[in-house]
C-alpha positions in Angstrom: -18.3 -12.5 -11.3 -18.1 -11.0 -15.4 -19.0 -14.3 -17.1 -22.5 -14.1 -14.9 -23.3 -10.7 -15.7 -22.4 -11.8 -19.3 -24.9 -14.9 -19.7 -23.0 -17.3 -21.1 -24.3 -19.4 -17.3 -27.4 -19.8 -17.6 -30.3 -19.4 -14.8 -30.0 -22.6 -12.7 -26.5 -23.0 -12.7 -25.9 -18.9 -11.7 -28.1 -19.6 -9.1 -26.7 -22.5 -8.1 -23.0 -21.2 -7.7 -24.6 -18.1 -6.0 -26.0 -20.1 -3.6 -22.6 -22.1 -2.9 -20.7 -18.6 -2.9 -22.6 -17.5 0.2 -23.1 -20.3 2.2 -19.4 -21.0 1.7 -18.5 -18.1 3.3 -20.5 -17.6 6.1 -18.8 -17.7 9.4 -21.8 -20.6 10.7 -20.1 -22.5 7.8 -17.0 -22.1 9.1 -17.5 -22.6 12.5 -18.6 -26.4 11.6 -16.0 -26.9 9.9 -13.7 -26.1 12.7 -15.4 -28.2 14.8 -16.0 -31.4 12.8 -12.0 -31.1 12.4 -11.2 -30.8 15.8 -14.0 -33.8 16.6 -11.9 -35.8 13.5 -8.4 -34.7 15.5 -9.5 -35.6 18.5 -10.6 -39.5 17.4 -6.9 -39.3 15.7 -5.1 -38.8 18.7 -7.2 -41.0 21.0 -6.7 -43.9 18.7 -2.7 -42.8 17.8 -2.1 -42.5 21.8 -3.9 -46.3 22.3 -2.1 -48.0 20.1 1.3 -46.8 21.4 0.1 -47.7 24.8 -0.5 -51.1 23.8 2.9 -51.7 22.0 4.6 -53.2 25.0 2.1 -55.3 26.2 1.7 -56.6 23.2 5.1 -57.4 22.2 5.1 -59.4 25.7 2.1 -61.4 24.9 3.9 -62.4 21.7 7.0 -63.7 24.0 9.5 -60.9 24.0 11.4 -60.2 27.4 11.4 -57.2 28.7 15.1 -55.8 27.0 13.4 -56.7 23.4 10.5 -54.3 24.7 12.8 -51.9 25.5 15.0 -51.7 22.5 12.1 -51.8 20.3 10.5 -49.4 21.7 13.6 -46.9 22.2 14.3 -47.5 18.9 11.4 -46.2 17.9 11.1 -43.0 19.8 14.8 -42.9 17.8 13.4 -43.1 14.7 10.7 -40.6 15.4 12.6 -37.9 16.8 15.2 -38.3 14.1 12.3 -38.0 11.4 11.0 -35.4 13.1 14.3 -33.0 13.3 15.3 -33.7 9.9 11.9 -32.9 8.8 11.3 -30.0 10.6 15.0 -28.4 11.5 16.3 -29.6 8.3 13.7 -28.1 5.8 14.0 -24.7 7.5 18.2 -24.9 7.5 17.5 -25.9 3.6 14.7 -22.8 2.8 17.7 -20.1 4.6 20.4 -21.4 2.7 18.4 -21.6 -0.5 15.9 -18.0 0.2 13.4 -19.8 -1.0 
């Protein structure tokens, strides 16, 4: 922190920077961040799973037959797994070929 020792920053900025550096690296701040991210992830998963579980009944409510509901749901799963395969496995194969 040579720029602090040279006196380039005024006293208030220097104190604020030191306080930010000290609080940003404390274990309590890290634990708080991890717990908050976990809570956000929990609510995101609950929303995602709830939306997926009502897709079939929603299509049926719109008047779709069982065959249409099954086809749409199956095609959605196919696209999802296909993209996952292309993204995960395709990227690693590309990285191995290019050595990057």
